[in-house]
Every structure is written in C-alpha cells, then in structure tokens.
C-alpha positions as CSV (number, residue, x, y, z in Angstrom):
1,X,79.0,82.5,100.5
2,X,81.6,79.9,99.6
3,X,78.9,77.6,98.2
4,X,77.6,80.4,95.9
5,X,81.1,81.2,94.7
6,X,81.9,77.6,94.0
7,X,78.7,77.1,92.0
8,X,79.2,80.3,90.1
9,X,82.8,79.3,89.3
10,X,81.7,76.0,87.9
11,X,79.0,77.4,85.7
12,X,81.2,80.2,84.4
13,X,84.3,78.1,83.7
14,X,82.3,75.5,81.9
15,X,80.5,77.9,79.5
16,X,83.8,79.9,79.0
17,X,85.3,76.8,77.3
18,X,82.2,76.4,75.1
19,X,82.2,80.1,74.1
20,X,85.9,80.2,73.3
21,X,85.6,77.1,71.1
22,X,82.6,78.4,69.2
23,X,84.2,81.9,68.9
24,X,87.4,80.3,67.4
25,X,85.5,78.1,65.0
26,X,83.0,80.8,63.9
27,X,85.7,83.5,63.6
28,X,83.8,85.9,65.9
29,X,86.0,88.2,67.9
30,X,83.0,89.3,69.9
31,X,82.6,85.8,71.2
32,X,86.3,85.4,71.8
33,X,86.2,88.8,73.7
34,X,83.3,87.6,75.7
35,X,85.1,84.3,76.4
36,X,88.1,86.3,77.6
37,X,85.8,88.3,79.8
38,X,84.4,85.0,81.2
39,X,88.0,83.9,81.8
40,X,88.4,87.0,83.9
41,X,85.1,86.2,85.6
42,X,86.3,82.6,86.4
43,X,89.6,84.0,87.7
44,X,87.7,86.6,89.8
45,X,85.5,83.9,91.3
46,X,88.5,81.6,92.0
47,X,90.3,84.4,93.7
48,X,87.2,85.3,95.6
49,X,86.9,81.7,96.8
50,X,90.5,81.4,97.9
51,X,90.4,84.9,99.5
52,X,87.3,84.0,101.4
53,X,89.0,81.0,103.0
54,X,91.9,83.2,104.0
55,X,89.7,85.9,105.4
56,X,88.0,83.4,107.7
57,X,91.3,82.5,109.4
58,X,91.6,83.8,113.0
59,X,94.0,86.6,113.9
60,X,97.5,85.7,115.0
61,X,100.3,87.5,116.8
62,X,101.8,88.3,113.4
63,X,98.5,89.3,111.8
64,X,96.6,91.1,114.5
65,X,93.7,92.1,112.1
66,X,93.5,88.5,110.8
67,X,93.5,88.0,107.0
68,X,90.7,90.3,106.1
69,X,92.8,92.1,103.6
70,X,93.1,88.9,101.5
71,X,89.7,89.8,100.1
72,X,90.9,93.3,99.1
73,X,94.1,92.0,97.5
74,X,92.1,89.5,95.5
75,X,89.7,92.1,94.3
76,X,92.6,94.4,93.4
77,X,94.1,91.6,91.2
78,X,90.8,91.1,89.6
79,X,90.6,94.7,88.7
80,X,94.0,94.6,87.1
81,X,93.0,91.5,85.1
82,X,89.9,93.2,83.8
83,X,91.9,96.2,82.6
84,X,94.4,94.0,80.9
85,X,91.7,92.0,79.1
86,X,90.1,95.2,77.9
87,X,93.3,96.4,76.3
88,X,93.8,93.1,74.5
89,X,90.3,93.1,73.2
90,X,90.5,96.6,72.0
91,X,93.8,95.9,70.2
92,X,92.4,92.9,68.4
93,X,89.2,94.8,67.5
94,X,91.1,97.6,65.8
95,X,93.1,95.1,63.7
96,X,89.9,93.3,62.6
97,X,88.1,96.5,61.8
98,X,90.6,97.4,59.1
99,X,91.1,93.7,58.1
100,X,87.7,92.0,58.4
101,X,87.4,88.2,58.6
102,X,84.6,85.9,57.7
103,X,82.2,85.2,60.5
104,X,79.6,82.4,61.0
105,X,76.9,84.6,62.4
106,X,74.3,81.9,63.4
107,X,76.7,80.0,65.7
108,X,77.8,83.4,67.1
109,X,74.2,84.5,67.8
110,X,73.2,81.2,69.4
111,X,76.3,81.1,71.6
112,X,76.0,84.7,72.7
113,X,72.4,84.2,73.7
114,X,73.3,81.1,75.7
115,X,76.1,83.2,77.3
116,X,73.7,85.9,78.4
117,X,71.5,83.2,80.1
118,X,74.6,81.8,81.9
119,X,75.7,85.3,83.1
120,X,72.2,86.0,84.4
121,X,72.2,82.7,86.3
122,X,75.6,83.4,87.8
123,X,74.6,87.0,88.7
124,X,71.5,85.6,90.5
125,X,73.7,83.2,92.5
126,X,76.1,86.0,93.6
127,X,73.5,88.8,94.1
128,X,72.9,88.1,97.8
129,X,76.5,87.4,98.8
130,X,77.9,90.5,97.0
131,X,76.4,92.8,99.6
132,X,78.6,91.5,102.3
133,X,82.0,91.3,100.6
134,X,84.0,93.7,98.4
135,X,85.7,90.6,96.9
136,X,82.4,89.0,95.9
137,X,81.2,92.4,94.7
138,X,84.2,92.6,92.4
139,X,83.3,89.2,91.0
140,X,79.7,90.3,90.7
141,X,80.8,93.3,88.7
142,X,82.7,91.0,86.4
143,X,79.6,89.0,85.7
144,X,77.3,92.0,85.2
145,X,79.6,93.6,82.7
146,X,80.0,90.2,81.0
147,X,76.2,90.0,80.7
148,X,76.3,93.4,78.9
149,X,79.0,92.0,76.7
150,X,76.8,89.1,75.8
151,X,74.0,91.5,74.8
152,X,76.5,93.3,72.6
153,X,77.6,90.0,71.1
154,X,74.0,89.2,70.4
155,X,73.5,92.5,68.6
156,X,76.6,91.9,66.5
157,X,75.3,88.4,65.7
158,X,72.0,89.8,64.5
159,X,73.8,92.4,62.3
160,X,76.0,89.7,60.8
161,X,73.2,87.2,60.2
162,X,70.5,89.5,58.8
163,X,72.5,92.4,57.3
164,X,76.0,90.8,56.6
165,X,77.7,93.7,58.5
166,X,80.9,91.9,59.4
167,X,82.5,95.0,60.9
168,X,79.8,95.0,63.6
169,X,81.9,92.3,65.3
170,X,85.0,94.4,66.0
171,X,82.8,97.4,66.8
172,X,80.8,95.5,69.4
173,X,84.1,94.0,70.7
174,X,85.3,97.5,71.3
175,X,82.2,98.3,73.2
176,X,82.7,95.2,75.3
177,X,86.3,96.3,76.0
178,X,85.1,99.6,77.3
179,X,82.6,97.8,79.6
180,X,85.4,95.5,80.8
181,X,87.8,98.4,81.4
182,X,85.2,100.4,83.4
183,X,84.4,97.5,85.6
184,X,88.1,97.0,86.3
185,X,88.6,100.7,87.0
186,X,85.8,100.8,89.5
187,X,87.2,97.8,91.4
188,X,90.8,99.2,91.3
189,X,89.6,102.6,92.6
190,X,87.8,101.0,95.6
191,X,90.5,98.5,96.5
192,X,93.4,100.9,96.0
193,X,91.7,103.3,98.4
194,X,91.6,100.5,101.0
195,X,95.2,99.4,100.5
196,X,96.4,103.0,100.7
197,X,94.4,103.3,103.9
198,X,92.4,106.3,102.6
199,X,89.4,107.4,104.6
200,X,86.3,105.3,103.7
201,X,84.2,107.2,101.1
202,X,81.1,107.0,103.3
203,X,82.7,108.8,106.2
204,X,83.3,112.6,106.5
205,X,86.5,113.0,108.5
206,X,85.9,116.7,109.1
207,X,82.5,115.9,110.6
208,X,83.9,113.1,112.7
209,X,86.6,115.5,114.1
210,X,83.9,118.1,115.0
211,X,81.8,115.4,116.7
212,X,84.7,114.4,118.9
213,X,85.6,118.0,119.7
214,X,82.0,118.7,120.8
215,X,81.9,115.7,123.2
216,X,81.7,117.0,126.8
217,X,85.1,116.7,128.5
218,X,87.1,117.0,125.2
219,X,89.4,120.1,125.0
220,X,90.9,119.2,121.7
221,X,91.6,116.4,119.2
222,X,94.6,115.6,117.1
223,X,96.3,112.6,115.3
224,X,92.9,111.5,114.0
225,X,93.1,108.6,111.6
226,X,90.2,106.8,109.9
227,X,90.7,103.9,107.5
228,X,89.1,100.7,106.2
229,X,90.5,97.2,107.0
230,X,88.1,95.4,104.7
231,X,84.4,95.6,103.7
232,X,82.3,96.7,106.7
233,X,85.3,96.9,109.0
234,X,86.3,100.6,109.5
235,X,88.7,101.7,112.2
236,X,89.5,105.0,113.9
237,X,92.2,106.2,116.3
238,X,92.5,109.6,117.8
239,X,94.2,111.5,120.6
240,X,91.9,113.7,122.7
241,X,93.1,116.5,125.1
242,X,91.0,116.4,128.2
243,X,89.2,119.5,129.5
244,X,90.1,120.4,133.0
245,X,88.4,118.4,135.6
246,X,87.4,115.6,133.1
247,X,88.2,111.9,133.7
248,X,90.0,110.2,130.8
249,X,88.0,106.9,130.9
250,X,84.6,108.6,131.0
251,X,85.5,111.0,128.1
252,X,86.9,108.1,126.0
253,X,83.7,106.1,126.5
254,X,81.6,109.1,125.6
255,X,83.5,109.7,122.4
256,X,83.3,106.0,121.4
257,X,79.5,106.0,122.0
258,X,79.0,109.1,119.9
259,X,81.1,107.7,117.1
260,X,79.1,104.5,117.1
261,X,75.8,106.3,117.2
262,X,76.5,108.9,114.5
263,X,78.8,107.0,112.1
264,X,78.5,103.3,113.0
265,X,82.2,103.1,114.0
266,X,82.7,100.3,116.6
267,X,86.4,99.6,116.2
268,X,87.6,102.8,117.9
269,X,90.8,103.6,119.9
270,X,90.8,106.9,121.8
271,X,93.9,108.0,123.7
272,X,93.3,110.6,126.4
273,X,96.0,113.3,127.1
274,X,96.2,115.5,130.1
275,X,95.3,119.2,129.5
276,X,98.2,121.5,129.1
277,X,99.5,123.3,132.3
278,X,98.3,126.8,133.0
279,X,100.4,129.6,131.4
280,X,103.6,129.9,133.4
281,X,104.4,133.5,134.4
282,X,108.1,134.2,134.6
283,X,109.3,136.3,137.5
284,X,112.4,138.3,138.0
285,X,113.8,140.3,140.9
286,X,114.1,144.1,140.7
287,X,117.2,146.0,141.8
288,X,115.5,146.9,145.1
289,X,114.6,143.3,145.8
290,X,110.9,143.5,144.6
291,X,109.3,141.0,142.3
292,X,108.3,142.0,138.8
293,X,106.3,139.7,136.5
294,X,107.7,139.0,133.1
295,X,106.2,137.9,129.7
C-alpha cells in the first residue's frame, strides 16, 4: 500500500507542476483549477502516506487502540482541503465569466489530455489499495474527480480551439468545482461519522439489539454502543441482564458468537449483570398480631 501511495504521489506532484505552468502561460482557468485539484490530490496522497505509517504503529498504554484513527484524521483534512479548493475555483470562475481573458486553447487542450492520462494511471495504481483503507479511498476519490475535471478541461479546450468560446473555460471550471466539492463532502461525511463515533452505516443497531435480546440466557440488554475505530474495525460494547439460571460466561460467549456470525463483529465486549431479585413483598403486623401482606 505504501509503495502504491508513494508512486501515485510522485506522478501526481510532477504533472501538477506542469499543468499549473501551462495553465498560467495559456491563461486557462480550467487548467489552473485542475492543477489546484491535483495539488489537493498530492496533499491527499502525502497525508495518506504519513497516516499509513502512523496507523501501523503498535498500541501503547496511552493509545490502547493504536494509531488507527490517524488514517481517519488525514482523510478528514483531505475532505476539508477539497471543499476549500472548490470554493476558490468557483470564485475565480465567476469573475472570469463576467470578465473573459484570452486563452491559448491548443496548449490547454494538449495539457488537459495529458492530465487525464496521468489521472487514469494514478487511479489504476490506487484501485486495489483503496478497498482496504478509508484514507486511501479518500485519495482515490480525489484522483477520480480530478479525472472528470480533466475531461471537462478537454471539453473546454475543444470549444476554445474550434469555436472560440472563451467563456467555456469558466463554465467548465465551475463544473470542476462542483465535482471537487462533492468529493470533499463525501469524504467529510464518512470521516465525521467515524470521529463522532456514530454507528457504522452498514450496521443496524436496532437489529443488533434484537439479536442480543433473543440469545438464550439473555434477560435484557442496555448500554449498547456500536462505533467504528477505523476502516474495517468496528467495535461493540453492551450490558446484558442474565436470565435466571444462566451462567454469565456462557451467555457472553453465545452473544459474541452470534454477533460475529450475523454482523461480522469480532471486537465485542459484553458485560453480564445478575438478574434483578424477585419482587419483595412488604409485610406488616395486624393489631391482633397476625401478618398482613402489603403492596
């Protein structure tokens, strides 16, 4: 995974400099926007690489879960960066729409086409690794949206070269900004849920509670918490009230086995609690010394 990230970072950062230079010299905002997006890509890949190294560190007495959340934090920062880039692109696009500038369409078209090829190469490098890490998946989302941005820049280049429609450049840049913002929003939504310890979207907490309640030996369940530490690392804790005559160790083992079988949860902590005592009947003495039951 680290090798893929390193190679993708090198390719992206190198072409970003080329695209920014050509965009500046040709006057193309679409190219500059795409270069800005590639800058965000390079930052995403760099953060992913650093976070991956942190995530591989062993747990300590201070960090009992290890540093798995480093990946999530890096992805969250990437999402914020994407959203910020989108706002800057949109602002510049609006200004250029009402005040068009001269654009060298051919240089823009050639560079945008090369940018699409680079993005596809980087996406191919990251495709396998992105399935195993939310952090790499965030970087992968950057690259895919950037590939769409390159397609948009190519479209703008064609319109400028063959039809002299200079306003196509800011319009396409706005479309790129929307793509960038959507990518950032998706990453922020996923990572914010993890950081806020929300229940994983693939798990139904109500169904999990019912599964625990229906386990033989369980009289009730409360204080149920389900959250995600990092990608593919979900955790659950719960208190179960034992049914009368049930053994705590056996019940906890049965609950853990059912949770793993039905929901794939393996990091489970179940605390058994003794069943409540039988209803206590209050007694009071009558005037003649007899015993009368009370409510």
